[in-house]
N, C-alpha and C positions, 0 to 999 in steps of 0.2 A: 584804376587798373589799366585803362587804355593808354594813359600817359606813360605809365611805367613800362608798358609793352613797347611803345614807340621809342622810349629812351634806350631800352635794351637793344632794339634793332639798329638804332643809330650808332651805339657803341660797337656793335658787331661789324657794321659797315666800315667804321673808321679803322678797324684792325685787320681788315681783309688782306691788304697789300703790304702791311708792315712786316718787318723782320725783327728778330731779337737774338741776342747772343746767349746761348745756354752752355753751361759747363758740362764737360764729359771727363770722367775719371776712369783711367785704365790702369790695371796692375802691371808692373814691370817684372820681367823674369831675367835678370842679368846673370852673367857668369861671375866667378869670384873676383877676377881682375876688374871687371866693370863695376862691381859693387864697391870695391876699394876706391876706385876713381870717383864714384858717386859720393861716397862719404868725404873724400877730399874736397869736393865741390861744396858740400854742406858746411864743412868747417871754414872754408874760405869765405863763404857768404856771411856766416856769423861773425867772423873776424872783421870783415869790411864794414858791417853794420855797426859793430861796437867801436871800431876805430873812428868812423864818421861821427858817432854819438859823443865820443870823448872830445873831439875837435869842436863840435857845436856847444858842448857844456862849458869848455874852457873859454870859448869866445863869449858865451852868454853871461858867465860870471864876471868877466872883465869889462862888460858893458859894450861889447862890439856888436855890429850889425849881423844879421843872419847871413851865414855863408851858403851860397848857392851850390847845388849839386855839381854844376859844371866846374866850379873852382876846386871843390874837393876831389873830383875825378882827375883834374890836372895835377893836383898835389900827389895823388896816389900813383900816377904815371911816373912822376919824378922819383917817388919812393921805391918803385919797382927796380930802378937802375942800381940800387944798392944791393950788394951781394947777400946781405942779411935777409932780404925779402925776395930773393930769386924764385922761391917756391910758389910765388903767385902766378908765375908763367905756366905752371903745371895744369892749371884749369883755364876755362874760357874767361876772357876779360869782361864779357857781358855779365857774368855773375857778380863781380865786384861793382860794376857800374850800376846795376839795378838795385843792389843792396844799399848803396849810397843814396840812390834816388828814393827808395822806400823810406829810409831814415829821414830825409829832408821833407818828404810829404807828411810823415808822422809829426815832425816838428812844426810844420805849418798848421796842421790840425790842432796841435796843442796851443799855439798862439791864437787861433780862431775860437778856442773854447769848445771844440768838437770832440776832443779826446784828452786823456791824461798825458802827463809828460812821458816821453819814450824812456824805456828802461833798457839796461844792458841785457843782452841775450845770454842765458846760461847754457852751458853744454848739456847739463843734466835736465833742465826744465823746459827749454824752448823747443818749439816744433822744428825738427830738422827738415829744411826745404831750401831750394834755390831756384833761380830763374834761368830759363833757357831761351835764347833768341828765337823769336817766331819765324824769322826769315831762314835761319840755318837749321830749323827742325824739319827733317825730311821724313816722309811716311811711305812705306811700301807694304800694304796689307797689314800683317801682324808684326812688323818690325819698324822701329823708329831710329833715326840717326840723331844722337845727342852729341853736341860739340865736345871734342877732346875725350869722349868716352867710347864712341863707336855705335854700331848697330845693335840695338837691344830688342829682344823679343818681348811681346806684350800678350796679355791673356785674350785679347780680342782685337778685331780689325778697327782701325780709325779711319774715317773718311778723309781723303787727301784734299782738304779745302784750306781756306785762309784761317789761321789760328790766331787767337787773342790770348795774351798773357800766359804762355805755357809755364807751368811750375812743376818741379819734381819734388816729392815729399816722401817721408817715411813715417809709418804709424806705429813703429815698434816691432812689427812683424814683416810687413811687405813694403816695397817701394811703389809709388804711384805717379802717373803723369796726369796732371789736370790741365785741360785746355778749354778755351771758349770757342765754340763753333756757331756761326750764324745760321739760324734756321728760320724758315717761314712759319708764321703763325697759322695754326689750323683754322679752317672755317667751321664755326660752331654756331648753331641756332640756340640762342639763349631763351629761357622761360621768362615770365613776367614776375618772378619771385624775387623779393629783396630779403636776403638771408642774414640774420643776426647771429653772431657767435660770442658766447661768454666763456672765456678761459678761466681755469681755476686749479685748485690742488686736489679736491676730491675727485673730480673728473677733469680730464685734459681739456675738453670743450663740450659745451652744451649749445646746440643750435636751436634757432627759433622754430624749426619744423618738427622739433621733438627728438631728433637724433642725438645720441651722446657718444663721445669718444672716450674710452676708458683710460685710466691712469695706468700706464704700463709698469710703473714702479711697484704696484700692489700685486702683480702677478707672481706666481710661485717661481717661475724661471729667474726673474730678476732678484727676488729675495734670496734664493739659494746661492746665486752668484755673489751677492753682497755679503752673505754669511761666510762664504769661502774666502772672500777678499779680506774680511776682518781677521779671520784666523791666520791667513798668510802674513798679514801686516804685523800681527802680534809675534809670530815666529821670527820675522826679520828683526823686530825690536829686541827680542830676547837674545838672538844671536849676536847683535851688536854689543849688548851689555856683557855677554860672556867673553867676547874678544876685545874688550876695552883695555888699552894699554895707557895708563895715566889719563891724560886728557884727550887722547887720540883714539878714534874708533877704527878698527882694522876690518877691511872688507875681505872676507874669505870666499873661496869658490862656492861654498854652500849658500852664502848670503847672495851671491850673484845669481845663482840658480833660482832662489825663491823670489828675488826682485824681478826676474824675468817673467815668472808666473804671475806676479802682481801686475806687471805691465800688460800682459796679455789679457788678464781679467778686466782691467780698466778699458782696454780696447774693445772687448766683447760687450761690456755694458754700454759703452758709447754707441756701438753699432746697433744694438737692440733698440735703444731709445731713438736713434736717428731714423731707423727703418720704420718704427711705429709712427713717427712724425710724418714721414713721406706718405705712408699708407693713409693716415687720417686726413691729411690735407688734400690728397688726390681724390679721396672719396667725397669730400665736401665740394670740391670744384666740379666733379663729374655730375653733380645734381644740376649744373648749368643755370644758376641764378644770374640775373642781369646785374645784381649788385650784392656785395658782401660787406657787412658792417661789423667792425670790431672795436672794442673799447681801447682807449689809450692807457697803457700801463707804464708806470714809473718803476721799472724792475730794480733800479739802483736803490731807491728808497725802500722798496719791499724787502730787499736783501738785508737791510739793517735790523729787521725783526729776528732776533736770535732763535725764536721758537719755530719760525717758518722758513728761514733762509735755506736750509738744506733741502726741504721739500720743493721749494720754488726753483732752486738750481737744477734739481733732477728733472723737473718738468720741461726745461728748455723752452720757455715761452717766447723768447726773442727769436729762436730758430723757427718756431711754429708760425709766428707772424711773418717772418721773412719769406718762408716757403709759400704761404697763402698769397703774399703780395706778388711774387714773380709768376705763380701759376695763374693768378687772376689776369696779369698782364698778357700771359701767353694765350689765354682763351678769350680775351677781350671783355673780361668781367670788371666792372667798376669796383674799386676797393675804397672804402671810407672808414676813417678812424673817428670814433665818437668820444667825447669827453666822458 
């Protein structure tokens, strides 16, 4: 026990003077004109990503070497001079540059075996987001300056500090600004407890000290929302069948209204699950163990089980592990993965 206590003290001392970058997400309150410009930026970022992907795919199939993001950016600058692509000047050039850089990084991860091959971003399915240059992002209390959009109101104040990787995204209802802000790690006195966590489907997590974190998907709130979601999805399906013209499905105004409700329900369920994960992981870390041990899970293989894949996906075990990891780093707790 004394050895464990010494280890915990050493780990705490190592993290006293260190800093870490933590993300802050703030809701945007744009005007109608600003919202239109934000959606233009989203579309441009998606187009640039897909354009770079098509170039890399053509080059890969013909047996050519990997094209660097610098070469692709030069080619895009030449392409902009063509009148057909003059609309690219309506948004910040940093958006297209970063989209190309993101694609090249995704391709590098594919070659290294760290990720699947990059896919084309669909307007309907991909997450609408774009990059904003951290140097040109200005903050004054509860308003921010976005390049070629203007000063936008935010729901709360943002500290005027050095920003890392600012991204603007939309979740189907509201727009958000996500930025990384460097923060000092808090000084915490850790106990001599080594805490083990077993994650699962029946319970989200069972800790070695006897505490359990419930499965939020078994609560009445989530079940009612899922039941309503199934009903709305059936209504959309029936509406499409009713309005079918030959081999083509016609999207009416009623279908658009119901699809909007479906989108908002998906958003609500995601937020409920994410909030539960944050609450559960924070409660675990606040017990201040000097070490947390979790089992190594191969989620990709677990998802191949057709009987359990849906339940595993709803538990968001990868997010649970990621949150535990960064919260352990913040408070100077040792994180260990066991086979």
